LUMLUM-441852 format. One line per field, with one value per residue (C-alpha): chain; residue number from 1; x, y, z. Coordinates in steps of 0.05 Angstrom, whole numbers, always signed. Layout:
<rs>
c	A,...
k	NUM,...
px	X,...
py	Y,...
pz	Z,...
</rs>
This chain:
<rs>
c	A,A,A,A,A,A,A,A,A,A,A,A,A,A,A,A,A,A,A,A,A,A,A,A,A,A,A,A,A,A,A,A,A,A,A,A,A,A,A,A,A,A,A,A,A,A,A,A,A,A,A,A,A,A,A,A,A,A,A,A,A,A,A,A,A,A,A,A,A,A,A,A,A,A,A,A,A,A,A,A,A,A,A,A,A,A,A,A,A,A,A,A,A,A,A,A,A,A,A,A,A,A,A,A,A,A,A,A,A,A,A,A,A,A,A,A,A,A,A,A,A,A,A,A,A,A,A,A,A,A,A,A,A,A,A,A,A,A,A,A,A,A,A,A,A,A,A,A,A,A,A,A,A,A,A,A,A,A,A,A,A,A,A,A,A,A,A,A,A,A,A,A,A,A,A,A,A,A,A,A,A,A,A,A,A,A,A,A,A,A,A,A,A,A,A,A,A,A,A,A,A,A,A,A,A,A,A,A,A,A,A,A,A,A,A,A,A,A,A,A,A,A,A,A,A,A,A,A,A,A,A,A,A,A,A,A,A,A,A,A,A,A,A,A,A,A,A,A,A,A,A,A,A,A,A,A,A,A,A,A,A,A,A,A,A,A,A,A,A,A,A,A,A,A,A,A,A,A,A,A,A,A,A,A,A,A,A,A,A,A,A,A,A,A,A,A,A,A,A,A,A,A,A,A,A,A,A,A,A,A,A,A,A,A,A,A,A,A,A,A,A,A,A,A,A,A,A,A,A,A,A,A,A,A,A,A,A,A,A,A,A,A,A,A,A,A,A,A,A,A,A,A,A,A,A,A,A,A,A,A,A,A,A,A,A,A,A,A,A,A,A,A,A,A,A,A,A,A,A,A,A,A,A,A,A,A,A,A,A,A,A,A,A,A,A,A,A,A,A,A,A,A,A,A,A,A,A,A,A,A,A,A,A,A,A,A,A,A,A,A,A,A,A,A,A,A,A,A,A,A,A,A,A,A,A,A,A,A,A,A,A,A,A,A,A,A,A,A,A,A,A,A,A,A,A,A,A,A,A,A,A,A,A,A,A,A,A,A,A,A,A,A,A,A,A,A,A,A,A,A,A,A,A,A,A,A,A,A,A,A,A,A,A,A,A,A,A,A,A,A,A,A,A,A,A,A,A,A,A,A,A,A,A,A,A,A,A,A,A,A,A,A,A,A,A,A,A,A,A,A,A,A,A,A,A,A,A,A,A,A,A,A,A,A,A,A,A,A,A,A,A,A,A,A,A,A,A,A,A,A,A,A,A,A,A,A,A,A,A,A,A,A,A,A,A,A,A,A,A,A,A,A,A,A,A,A,A,A,A,A,A,A,A,A,A,A,A,A,A,A,A,A,A,A,A,A,A,A,A,A,A,A,A,A,A,A,A,A,A,A,A,A,A,A,A,A,A,A,A,A,A,A,A,A,A,A,A,A,A,A,A,A,A,A,A,A,A,A,A,A,A,A,A,A,A,A,A,A,A,A,A,A,A,A,A,A,A,A,A,A,A,A,A,A,A,A,A,A,A,A,A,A,A,A,A,A,A,A,A,A,A,A,A,A,A,A,A,A,A,A,A,A,A,A,A,A,A,A,A,A,A,A,A,A,A,A
k	1,2,3,4,5,6,7,8,9,10,11,12,13,14,15,16,17,18,19,20,21,22,23,24,25,26,27,28,29,30,31,32,33,34,35,36,37,38,39,40,41,42,43,44,45,46,47,48,49,50,51,52,53,54,55,56,57,58,59,60,61,62,63,64,65,66,67,68,69,70,71,72,73,74,75,76,77,78,79,80,81,82,83,84,85,86,87,88,89,90,91,92,93,94,95,96,97,98,99,100,101,102,103,104,105,106,107,108,109,110,111,112,113,114,115,116,117,118,119,120,121,122,123,124,125,126,127,128,129,130,131,132,133,134,135,136,137,138,139,140,141,142,143,144,145,146,147,148,149,150,151,152,153,154,155,156,157,158,159,160,161,162,163,164,165,166,167,168,169,170,171,172,173,174,175,176,177,178,179,180,181,182,183,184,185,186,187,188,189,190,191,192,193,194,195,196,197,198,199,200,201,202,203,204,205,206,207,208,209,210,211,212,213,214,215,216,217,218,219,220,221,222,223,224,225,226,227,228,229,230,231,232,233,234,235,236,237,238,239,240,241,242,243,244,245,246,247,248,249,250,251,252,253,254,255,256,257,258,259,260,261,262,263,264,265,266,267,268,269,270,271,272,273,274,275,276,277,278,279,280,281,282,283,284,285,286,287,288,289,290,291,292,293,294,295,296,297,298,299,300,301,302,303,304,305,306,307,308,309,310,311,312,313,314,315,316,317,318,319,320,321,322,323,324,325,326,327,328,329,330,331,332,333,334,335,336,337,338,339,340,341,342,343,344,345,346,347,348,349,350,351,352,353,354,355,356,357,358,359,360,361,362,363,364,365,366,367,368,369,370,371,372,373,374,375,376,377,378,379,380,381,382,383,384,385,386,387,388,389,390,391,392,393,394,395,396,397,398,399,400,401,402,403,404,405,406,407,408,409,410,411,412,413,414,415,416,417,418,419,420,421,422,423,424,425,426,427,428,429,430,431,432,433,434,435,436,437,438,439,440,441,442,443,444,445,446,447,448,449,450,451,452,453,454,455,456,457,458,459,460,461,462,463,464,465,466,467,468,469,470,471,472,473,474,475,476,477,478,479,480,481,482,483,484,485,486,487,488,489,490,491,492,493,494,495,496,497,498,499,500,501,502,503,504,505,506,507,508,509,510,511,512,513,514,515,516,517,518,519,520,521,522,523,524,525,526,527,528,529,530,531,532,533,534,535,536,537,538,539,540,541,542,543,544,545,546,547,548,549,550,551,552,553,554,555,556,557,558,559,560,561,562,563,564,565,566,567,568,569,570,571,572,573,574,575,576,577,578,579,580,581,582,583,584,585,586,587,588,589,590,591,592,593,594,595,596,597,598,599,600,601,602,603,604,605,606,607,608,609,610,611,612,613,614,615,616,617,618,619,620,621,622,623,624,625,626,627,628,629,630,631,632,633,634,635,636,637,638,639,640,641,642,643,644,645,646,647,648,649,650,651,652,653,654,655,656,657,658,659,660,661,662,663,664,665,666,667,668,669,670,671,672,673,674,675,676,677,678,679,680,681,682,683,684,685,686,687,688,689,690,691,692,693,694,695,696,697,698,699,700,701,702,703,704,705,706,707,708,709,710,711,712,713,714,715,716
px	-2,+23,-3,+16,+6,-43,-25,-81,-43,-20,-83,-83,-26,-57,-95,-61,-141,-148,-135,-149,-209,-193,-194,-236,-203,-212,-226,-180,-206,-188,-131,-144,-79,-79,-4,+16,+86,+66,+4,+42,+15,+53,+36,+91,+137,+150,+224,+226,+197,+171,+232,+194,+192,+271,+273,+220,+251,+206,+155,+103,+104,+41,-1,-67,-117,-165,-223,-264,-328,-361,-409,-385,-440,-426,-464,-395,-380,-307,-274,-198,-154,-92,-54,+7,+56,+117,+156,+220,+271,+311,+342,+370,+318,+271,+320,+320,+245,+233,+295,+245,+190,+130,+78,+17,+2,-66,-89,-137,-186,-177,-99,-50,+9,+54,+117,+170,+221,+275,+301,+360,+386,+421,+353,+370,+317,+314,+259,+265,+254,+207,+217,+273,+230,+214,+145,+138,+88,+32,+44,+109,+85,+98,+33,+58,+51,-9,-58,-116,-124,-89,-54,+0,+55,+126,+184,+246,+310,+318,+400,+444,+378,+408,+389,+356,+327,+250,+215,+151,+106,+34,-7,-59,-107,-166,-233,-299,-350,-413,-479,-559,-579,-534,-461,-423,-355,-312,-318,-266,-251,-188,-161,-131,-52,-10,+49,+90,+75,+43,+51,+0,-62,-119,-172,-211,-270,-301,-366,-409,-485,-527,-470,-482,-425,-435,-386,-378,-328,-322,-279,-267,-249,-274,-336,-330,-318,-369,-336,-351,-373,-319,-302,-324,-289,-267,-242,-293,-321,-397,-453,-473,-412,-395,-328,-316,-245,-222,-161,-118,-49,+2,-22,+20,+31,-15,+8,+2,-34,-53,-126,-148,-207,-177,-244,-266,-215,-182,-201,-233,-271,-316,-332,-369,-390,-457,-483,-556,-598,-661,-712,-673,-675,-724,-708,-633,-597,-552,-564,-585,-618,-644,-578,-531,-489,-497,-461,-499,-525,-571,-647,-644,-714,-677,-619,-667,-701,-646,-617,-680,-678,-608,-649,-617,-633,-661,-696,-637,-631,-710,-711,-655,-682,-722,-784,-818,-760,-785,-851,-882,-817,-836,-778,-765,-697,-674,-708,-660,-608,-616,-631,-567,-530,-564,-563,-497,-469,-511,-471,-400,-425,-442,-399,-431,-368,-364,-441,-456,-385,-349,-324,-328,-259,-236,-162,-181,-185,-253,-313,-374,-443,-472,-509,-571,-569,-567,-620,-670,-663,-671,-726,-769,-760,-774,-843,-853,-842,-884,-833,-837,-770,-741,-707,-632,-595,-526,-475,-404,-382,-315,-359,-384,-471,-522,-514,-442,-472,-456,-437,-492,-432,-416,-479,-497,-563,-583,-654,-668,-701,-731,-662,-625,-585,-561,-521,-487,-443,-384,-356,-331,-384,-441,-509,-487,-438,-431,-379,-331,-342,-417,-407,-436,-461,-515,-571,-650,-694,-763,-819,-804,-843,-798,-866,-907,-919,-929,-877,-837,-850,-835,-770,-734,-654,-602,-546,-515,-492,-425,-399,-352,-282,-291,-330,-280,-215,-147,-125,-56,-28,+43,+83,+155,+218,+281,+333,+397,+447,+397,+403,+332,+263,+213,+135,+62,+10,-59,-100,-172,-198,-272,-324,-300,-223,-231,-230,-150,-138,-196,-153,-96,-119,-162,-117,-123,-174,-237,-285,-336,-322,-346,-397,-472,-519,-568,-634,-627,-550,-514,-446,-400,-373,-300,-255,-213,-155,-90,-21,-23,-74,-39,+20,-21,-42,+28,+60,-6,+18,+87,+49,+7,+77,+108,+47,+48,+118,+115,+59,+105,+162,+149,+152,+205,+253,+224,+267,+219,+144,+116,+44,-31,-87,-158,-200,-255,-277,-308,-365,-427,-471,-435,-359,-370,-301,-234,-189,-125,-57,+11,+78,+145,+224,+251,+322,+344,+295,+365,+430,+484,+517,+578,+551,+481,+425,+382,+317,+273,+207,+169,+180,+128,+71,+80,+102,+69,+60,+127,+102,+147,+157,+114,+61,+39,+14,-56,-91,-147,-202,-188,-229,-212,-244,-274,-265,-222,-174,-107,-90,-25,-16,+58,+92,+165,+196,+259,+323,+341,+399,+376,+334,+296,+322,+287,+207,+191,+186,+142,+78,+43,-33,-53,-129,-170,-236,-203,-164,-111,-55,-43,+11,+28,+97,+115,+154,+110,+124,+182,+154,+154,+89,+65,-4,-13,-82,-85,-153,-182,-248,-280,-284,-285,-262,-243,-171,-172,-175,-101,-59,-107,-83,-16,-17,-28,+4,+73,+74,+57,+117,+158,+141,+169,+239,+248,+284,+293,+352,+367,+425,+463
py	+2,+68,+133,+202,+267,+310,+334,+384,+442,+432,+435,+512,+498,+441,+489,+553,+574,+579,+641,+697,+734,+788,+862,+904,+953,+983,+936,+927,+927,+879,+890,+906,+877,+812,+802,+774,+805,+877,+887,+940,+904,+938,+876,+840,+895,+870,+839,+829,+791,+816,+804,+757,+706,+713,+638,+611,+567,+608,+670,+678,+757,+758,+714,+733,+706,+729,+702,+726,+699,+725,+701,+704,+734,+656,+633,+596,+610,+646,+644,+665,+643,+680,+649,+683,+677,+705,+672,+677,+633,+641,+570,+511,+462,+519,+523,+450,+442,+497,+478,+450,+488,+446,+482,+458,+462,+445,+441,+497,+519,+525,+544,+549,+598,+605,+652,+657,+701,+695,+757,+765,+798,+853,+865,+831,+800,+739,+712,+636,+610,+559,+535,+479,+451,+375,+340,+307,+251,+295,+239,+281,+350,+377,+395,+472,+477,+440,+486,+452,+379,+377,+312,+348,+380,+401,+422,+462,+472,+540,+553,+574,+579,+601,+629,+691,+692,+709,+668,+703,+654,+652,+609,+630,+585,+610,+560,+555,+516,+507,+502,+500,+507,+522,+505,+498,+519,+465,+489,+511,+503,+528,+546,+621,+585,+546,+511,+581,+645,+692,+777,+788,+746,+768,+733,+777,+761,+797,+765,+778,+776,+712,+685,+663,+673,+636,+641,+636,+648,+602,+600,+687,+699,+765,+770,+783,+855,+880,+931,+966,+951,+906,+892,+863,+811,+874,+917,+965,+982,+955,+968,+900,+866,+862,+851,+819,+819,+779,+801,+773,+790,+782,+701,+665,+589,+534,+485,+406,+358,+293,+282,+355,+372,+443,+470,+463,+498,+537,+608,+579,+611,+561,+588,+564,+609,+582,+609,+606,+641,+662,+619,+552,+593,+553,+485,+479,+440,+510,+554,+623,+683,+745,+785,+740,+734,+682,+703,+673,+610,+580,+549,+476,+469,+496,+455,+402,+417,+438,+375,+336,+371,+338,+289,+220,+175,+109,+62,+20,-1,-4,-52,-94,-122,-188,-169,-241,-263,-218,-246,-268,-238,-197,-183,-107,-111,-180,-153,-84,-126,-163,-113,-70,-129,-139,-70,-69,-122,-102,-46,-87,-124,-69,-19,+48,+89,+139,+162,+143,+169,+104,+41,-29,-53,-122,-105,-83,-11,+22,+52,+82,+101,+171,+182,+203,+145,+95,+134,+151,+83,+49,+84,+75,-5,-7,+38,-5,-71,-38,-25,+36,+75,+141,+189,+213,+276,+278,+329,+302,+315,+348,+406,+416,+408,+434,+514,+510,+487,+524,+479,+413,+365,+376,+330,+259,+218,+150,+108,+86,+28,+18,+31,+6,+59,+48,+88,+93,+28,+10,-59,-71,-53,-85,-57,-37,+5,+71,+117,+146,+220,+197,+176,+225,+266,+316,+293,+289,+242,+249,+210,+218,+194,+222,+210,+251,+331,+341,+377,+350,+396,+355,+321,+297,+329,+279,+244,+188,+125,+119,+45,+18,+2,-72,-71,-47,-82,-100,-168,-200,-272,-275,-350,-337,-380,-367,-401,-435,-384,-327,-282,-295,-306,-350,-313,-335,-289,-285,-230,-219,-146,-123,-60,-6,-21,-65,+4,+14,-70,-84,-59,-89,-155,-158,-137,-169,-216,-232,-230,-235,-303,-334,-296,-322,-310,-250,-237,-228,-220,-269,-292,-279,-336,-342,-329,-353,-299,-279,-277,-204,-218,-271,-232,-168,-217,-236,-172,-152,-221,-192,-114,-147,-185,-117,-83,-135,-135,-65,-65,-93,-46,-20,-94,-132,-121,-177,-218,-260,-269,-338,-344,-300,-342,-298,-335,-284,-217,-189,-175,-218,-241,-305,-268,-200,-200,-198,-258,-276,-309,-292,-336,-291,-296,-226,-208,-159,-183,-215,-178,-217,-186,-239,-303,-283,-253,-183,-194,-134,-160,-99,-79,-134,-84,-45,+34,+66,+157,+176,+245,+310,+352,+407,+348,+349,+412,+407,+468,+432,+385,+312,+278,+206,+174,+121,+79,+26,-34,-67,-132,-167,-243,-258,-326,-336,-393,-399,-429,-493,-478,-404,-374,-299,-244,-172,-206,-171,-106,-119,-131,-52,-35,+29,+40,+104,+127,+152,+90,+34,-7,-69,-113,-186,-226,-292,-360,-411,-491,-470,-400,-323,-308,-227,-203,-136,-84,-17,+14,+83,+85,+143,+182,+258,+291,+358,+380,+380,+304,+304,+275,+208,+204,+215,+160,+101,+132,+141,+58,+37,+68,+54,-20,-18,+7,-49,-116,-183,-220,-301,-315,-377
pz	+4,-21,+17,-24,-1,-28,-93,-109,-94,-160,-182,-202,-249,-294,-331,-318,-318,-242,-226,-185,-145,-92,-88,-128,-180,-243,-303,-348,-425,-477,-518,-595,-606,-581,-583,-511,-493,-521,-483,-435,-373,-311,-273,-316,-311,-239,-226,-162,-104,-34,+16,+55,-1,-15,+8,-32,-92,-142,-133,-182,-201,-241,-280,-318,-359,-409,-440,-499,-520,-582,-633,-708,-769,-794,-739,-708,-633,-624,-561,-550,-484,-460,-397,-386,-322,-295,-245,-211,-193,-135,-122,-157,-157,-185,-245,-261,-251,-316,-352,-397,-440,-458,-507,-536,-621,-651,-721,-760,-747,-680,-667,-603,-595,-550,-525,-471,-456,-407,-365,-338,-261,-313,-346,-410,-447,-492,-530,-544,-621,-612,-680,-657,-613,-616,-602,-530,-504,-476,-410,-394,-390,-323,-293,-290,-359,-384,-413,-437,-461,-526,-555,-577,-550,-563,-518,-522,-464,-442,-448,-394,-345,-277,-198,-199,-274,-292,-338,-372,-410,-444,-484,-525,-565,-609,-623,-662,-648,-686,-650,-655,-589,-531,-516,-444,-445,-394,-321,-278,-202,-179,-109,-109,-69,-105,-95,-93,-73,-115,-120,-169,-206,-252,-289,-341,-383,-442,-467,-518,-527,-505,-454,-393,-339,-274,-219,-150,-98,-23,+30,+38,-32,-62,-118,-185,-207,-262,-314,-369,-439,-478,-542,-594,-649,-698,-639,-629,-559,-544,-487,-503,-488,-408,-370,-314,-276,-204,-178,-125,-89,-33,-35,+8,-15,-4,+48,+28,+72,+74,+69,+51,+6,-17,-52,+20,+55,+16,-21,-84,-146,-193,-260,-322,-388,-436,-494,-483,-532,-495,-527,-489,-421,-391,-415,-404,-354,-353,-285,-323,-298,-328,-321,-357,-286,-228,-171,-120,-81,-133,-99,-86,-124,-185,-177,-180,-236,-285,-268,-292,-358,-374,-409,-436,-493,-454,-505,-510,-444,-422,-490,-473,-412,-404,-366,-370,-323,-265,-271,-203,-167,-105,-76,-98,-76,-109,-172,-176,-161,-218,-264,-242,-268,-334,-354,-334,-380,-428,-423,-424,-485,-522,-561,-571,-596,-543,-549,-471,-458,-448,-493,-478,-458,-443,-425,-350,-366,-320,-355,-328,-349,-351,-286,-324,-371,-319,-273,-319,-352,-283,-259,-332,-327,-244,-266,-315,-266,-211,-166,-124,-124,-114,-157,-119,-129,-93,-95,-92,-22,-57,-72,-9,+0,-53,-25,-55,-124,-187,-238,-255,-262,-186,-171,-191,-196,-175,-150,-80,-78,-3,+42,-19,-60,-135,-166,-242,-249,-277,-311,-242,-188,-153,-134,-63,-90,-63,-100,-48,-62,-47,+21,+72,+16,+23,-28,-41,-64,-85,-139,-205,-264,-329,-376,-321,-348,-270,-227,-179,-118,-61,-41,+25,+45,+77,+73,+36,+86,+98,+98,+159,+156,+155,+91,+48,+66,+34,+65,+37,+61,+43,+51,+42,+39,+35,-7,+15,-2,+20,-45,-58,-30,-54,-47,-45,-40,-33,-41,-22,-35,-19,-16,-42,-34,-101,-145,-133,-146,-207,-263,-234,-223,-284,-345,-401,-377,-410,-350,-392,-415,-361,-327,-324,-379,-358,-389,-467,-463,-505,-489,-541,-572,-577,-647,-684,-673,-726,-718,-706,-648,-622,-621,-581,-525,-516,-513,-461,-415,-415,-397,-340,-318,-304,-285,-220,-217,-203,-158,-107,-113,-43,-11,-56,-117,-155,-190,-226,-236,-243,-238,-230,-216,-220,-169,-157,-207,-148,-210,-183,-125,-113,-119,-95,-63,-112,-111,-138,-122,-139,-137,-153,-134,-107,-80,-32,+29,+70,+84,+109,+180,+198,+198,+219,+170,+175,+149,+121,+154,+174,+93,+83,+92,+43,+45,+104,+113,+136,+169,+172,+221,+187,+183,+264,+260,+218,+189,+147,+167,+154,+94,+73,+20,+53,+129,+107,+132,+105,+146,+120,+146,+140,+151,+139,+140,+179,+153,+183,+234,+251,+305,+314,+353,+356,+343,+401,+376,+324,+380,+379,+388,+381,+377,+386,+350,+294,+270,+288,+282,+315,+307,+335,+323,+343,+322,+315,+289,+249,+226,+236,+234,+225,+229,+229,+208,+208,+203,+181,+224,+200,+133,+156,+225,+251,+253,+329,+315,+282,+334,+340,+276,+287,+340,+294,+225,+260,+293,+221,+194,+253,+240,+165,+186,+237,+225,+257,+260,+239,+289,+265
</rs>
């Protein structure tokens, strides 16, 4: 098990469009000349950082995002985004980090442009020629250079980069969109603080007629400021074009903490721009008003009504059900469970070419059905079967509550039958699966008939249930035998995973496994007959098998240095009622487990429970509340065969018992029947806690880490 600190502090860098908010000031006018380095913005003339940040690795002197939205005479929507940043590099770590410039590009009619200049301490400015840039894979692009979802990138080294240099770089993207009704641009949710302190940041909108700007500020961030008339696509000032600005300055860097939800803690902005002609305002899932600007909480009834407007095609799924097989059955839960599997397997066996947001693949990768397709389809099917049910709308708890909603995709939908919840499936999930982001989240439920014209009025507000830590378990049993010369150890591993913990292991265990081949036939679904494979397909199959071996070897990197991987056996795929746990066996050989010390050997026994969180001094003080994905437990049962002629010393250090209402770490160790037997349990008992409870987490987290550093001696 590997635990990593929250990487959410990088979110603002992930798209550059994460910026600002804050103090009121005069509105900046859009530039008639769209040149970036020549826009004469005085905030981009700054070359020094405040004295208080002289020891920071880097300081962002200024960053600015400018968005312009127009409707062209030919009916196309035009969007221009310009993102610019000026950053001072204070040490060699920052110099190394920014030594290569990455930028995206696209093909017409959409265009992208980039530029970068190097500013030396003596004031010299050197603009880089990007003509010599070479292609780069998106996977190698650092988050602070990612601007959008472009699949095409280039890179170029920055020559003679030194401590004290300033990088001033920008990205500009222009796109055209053909629409018939409404169009929503990509939503943005960003914290104002970043991994580096920020002297000044600005976010500007120039918005044409019929556009809706939805914006909210949270956790102390100030509201958007509206300005005077904007400039149209021809560079003319027009009263009907609106301008908005957010500004923020003197922003300290964000502290990185485990299990922190920045959107609930840090000053944050949410924003989204929509093209909504007046005639469509009353029949769109977009939150709109007459002013074309939403800057306040949205009434929960309107949220409900707008979510229900998000219509979806359901005929394909409603017709796919074998209704005869449910005739005469009375148990509503059992019927709905079977319907869930029938819909899931129909989807898994189909290829909708991305129409429903996914493509069925048998390589072990996960795909999910659209929430609204699932909810409307299941509701219609249950209505046909005369099964009482409720329609459920939930706010992902990452985003807060209904009072915090601004973007429709912050909600998801599901069905409730009796006391049981059914949320959109993936190809791996079971009917009782509640996604971790919905556990403990705020929700509403109500009666709803999609074919009825009567308006839904009554609804109940409640909280989605939370599973306990004994329902979400990773359990590994290992038998180890050391070879005669102590160079290698042979490992037999048995792994069982249940509940929400399966999500972390499904894609690994089911990679390159045709799990539908041995699946039970449900309803109208027909099993696919195995087809004769071509030479190319057989070669691809061999390549996948080798890739799977490498994936499994890598999955044990925090326990072993795997030398050779010899066996994988899938016992249970975790996908059906009679096989709800994911279970598999492995056999492999590892090295570097035993180390010679004179006539004795030292065993890295503690490392076998995987890497554990190592708290630094700065981690001991907590500033944010604690939000864990879900309560869970990790169990390890380790049996090491003691080589003949050796005894064990130091095992008493492995007996630990720390338990409180937040979590626990318990370890017992003994010698029995010629084996070292080590059993450990680490549990997170809650999913959410106040920051004042952090010392209780420290208690068991520290003990778990200390155990990984402990060793035993095999004494001759």
